[in-house]
N, C-alpha and C positions, 0 to 999 in steps of 0.2 A: 797249867798249860792249856790254852784254848786250841784244841786240835780240830781243825776244820778240813774235812776230806773234800769239800766242795772245790777248794783251790787245786787239789790234786787232780780232780776230774776235769777241770778246765785245762789244766796243763796237758792231760792226756789228749783232749780234743785238739788242742793246738798242734801237738806233735802228729796226731793221726791225720789231720787235714794237710799239714805240710807234706807228709808222706804220700797222701793221695794226689795232691796237686803236682808233685814232682815225678809221679809214676807215669811214664809215657805209654804204659799199657792201657790206661784209661783216657779216652779222648774226650776230655771235658771241655765244653765251650766256655766262652767268656762269662755268660750269665750264670752258669753252674758254679764256676770258680768264685764269682762274686758272692753268690748265695752262701757257699760253704764258709767263706771268710767272714761274712757278716754275722754268721751264727756265733762266732767267738765273742761278739759283743753282748751276748746274753748275760744277765746278771744273777741268775740262779739256775740250779740243775733242772728244775721243771721246765723252764723256758728253753734251756739248752736241748733237752730231750724232745720237747714239742716241736721245736724248729727243725731238728734232725729228722723227726718223723714226717713233718710236712715236706721236707726236701725229698725224702724217700718216696712219699706218695706222688709227688710231682714228677719224679724222674724214673720210677720203676718200670714205666711202659717202654722205656728205651730198649731198642732191639740189640743190646750188647750184653751178652750173658755174664761176662766177667765183672762188668761195672754193676749190673743188677745184683749179682752175688755179693760184691763188696758193700753195696749200700744196705743190703739185708744184714750183713754181719755188723756193720757200724751201728745200725738201729738196735740190734739185739744187745750189743756191747753197752750202749748208752742207756738203754732201758734198764739193764742190770745196775749200772752206776747210779741212776736216778732212784731206783727202788732201794738200793743199798744206803744211799744218803738219807732217805726217809727213815729207814730202820735204825740207822746209826744215830740219828738225832733223838729218836725215842729211847734207844738203849742208853745213851749218855745224857739223857735229860737236857736236850737242847744245847749240845756242845759244852757240857759241864767242865769247869776248870778242875783239872786233876794235877795236883802238885807232885804227887809221888810217881816217879817214872816207872817203878816196878808195878805199881797198882795199875797204871795205864796199860802197860804191856799185857798184864794178866787179863784185864777187861777186854782188850782188843782180841786176844786169843779166844776168850769165851764167845765173843760176838761172832767171829768167823767160824769157829768150831760148830756153833749152832746153825749158822747159815749153810755150811757145807752139808751137815746132816739133813737139813730140810731139803736142799736141792737134790741130794743123793736119793733120799727116800721117794721124793716126787718122781724122779727119773725112773726108779725101779718100778713104781706103780704104772708109769707110762709104758715101760718095757714089757711088763706083764700083760698089758692090754693088747699087744701085738702077738702074732703067732711065730715069733722068732725061734722059739724052742722047737717048732715044727719045721720051719724053713731051714734052720742051721743050728742044731743043738750045741755044737762046739762053740760057735760064736756067742750064742745065748749064755752058755755057762761061763765063758771068759769074761764077758761084760758084767754079768751078775757077780762073779767072784771079785772083780776089781771094785765094784761099788760097795759090796759088803765089807771089803777090807778098808775102804775109805771111811765107812761109818764106824767100824770097830776100832780104828785107831783113836787114841784118846787125845794126843797132843796135836796142836795145829801144824807144826812143821812136818810131822809124820803124815798127817792127812794130805797136806799139799804135795808131798812126795808121791803118794799114791795117785793123786789127781794128775800129776805129771806123767805117771805111767799110763793112765787112761788116755790122755791127750796124744801121747806117742802111739798108742794102740789104734786110735781112730783118725790119726793124722791124714791118712790117705783114704778118703771115703770111696774112691774108685775100687780099691782093693776089697773093701767091705761089700760094696755093691756087687762085685764080680762073684763073691762067695754066695750071693743070693740069686744069681742069674738062673732064669727058667724055673724059679720056685716062687710060689705065693702070688698074691694079687699086687699088681704094679703100684696102684694108688697107695696101698698099705705100706709097701716097702719105701715109697717116697716119703711118707709121713714119718716112718721110723728113722730114716736118714736125716730128715729135717729136724726132728726132736734131738737126735744124737749130736748133730752139728751145733744146735743151739746150746746144749749143755756144755759142749766143748768151748764155745765162745764165752759163755758165762764163766767157766772155770779159768780160762786164759785171762779174762779181764780181772777176775778175783786175784789171781797170782800177781798180776801187774799192780793192783791196788795194795795188796799186802806188802809187796816189796817197797813200794813208794812210802807207805806208812812207816815201815821199819827204818828207812833212810831218814825220814823226817824226825823220828824219835831220836836217832843217833846224833843228828845235827843240833838237837835241842838239849 
C-alpha cells in the first residue's frame, strides 16, 4: 500500500480554504481570495507551506484582529503538516509499500506516539522557562500534569484522548489569561499564551491527520 499523506494534507487545505472563503466574519477582498485558491495548485507540501507563509506575510499587516489570528493559526497548522510529511517520508523510507495492514497500523502508531512525546517534552521545557508556577501555581500544576499524563500513556489512542483533554482545558485562552491578570510581566504572559495556543493548533491538526489516516486505511 503506497500510503501518501501529502494527498490528505492537500484535502485539508482545500476544506480549510473553502471554510475561510465562506466565513462572512473575514472580509477578504478579490485578490486575497484569488491568492488563497491559487495555492491549491501547489504540487508538493513544501510549496504549499511556502505559499501559505508568503500569503501570511503579505496580509498580516491588515488591521483586522480575527483575520490576522486565523492566518497565524493556518500558518502554524500547515507548518506542522509540512514538517510531519518530511518526518513521515524518512520514517517510512520514502513512502515504502507496506502490504500488511496490521504492520502499517503499528508503524503509524509508533510514528505518532514518538511525535507526541517530542512535542510534549518540548512544550514542558518551554513551560518551565516561564514563571507560570509563580504567576499561578494551580494553572502550572494542571498543565504539567496533563502533559506528563500524555507522555506516560503508552498507546496512541490513549495519548490522543489526553491531548483532547488538554485542548478542552485551554480552549478559551481568555479564561487562562484572566487567571494571570495583574500578575507577572505582560510580554512574558503573551509569549506563554502564544506557545500554548501553538501547541493546541499542532495537536488539533495531528488529531485531524490521524483520523484521516485511519479512515484511509479502512477504505483500503
